[in-house]
N, C-alpha and C positions, 0 to 999 in steps of 0.2 A: 871592599864591597862598594856599592853605590854611595855617593856622597851628596847627590842632589836628587830631587824628585820632580816629576812632571805629572800634570793632571791628565786623566783619560776619562772622557765623558761617554757614557753608553746610554743608548735608548733601549729600554726593555719593557715588556709588558708588565704592568703593575702587579698582576697576580703572580707571575713568575718571580718578580723581585721580592715579594712578600714571602713566598715559599723558600726562596734562596736564603734570605736573611734569617728566617726561622731555623733552617737547617744549620746555618753557620753558627747561630747562637747556641744551638743544642750541642755543638762541638766546641764551644767556648772560643770561637774564632770570629773575627770581623769579616764582612764581605770583602773588604780591601785585601786582607791577608790571603783569602782564598783566591781572589783574582790574580794577585801577584804570583802566587804559587802556580796557578794554571798557566800564566804567561811564561814563567820560568821554564816549566816543563815543555811547553809548546816550542819555545826557542831551542831547547836542547834537542828535542825530537826532530825538528825541521831545519836545523842550521845547515845541514849538508856539509859541504867542504869549507864553509865560512869559518874563519878563525875567531874564536870567542875568547874574551878575557878569562884568565884563570879563575877568578871569583865566580864567574858564571858557569864555567864548564866543569868545575870541581864537584864531586859528589855532594849532595845537599843533605847533610845530617839534620839541619834545622833551618827552615826559612819561616820566620815569624813564629810558627807553631807547627809541629808535624801533623800532617793530614792522615787520617785513617784509611 
């Protein structure tokens, strides 16, 4: 799995951010966990013929916390 992290800064409407964080909290997830999961899914769905590392292309039984 990854062994380093990088920062990603997003600009988002404050009202959307508040709603997003409330929904994440209701699911006992952090906003970072959800964004990482979304990015992971996006990469898998749009990688095309790009070769991905095994840890990224393997089925994800658990990434931080399963999403419903």
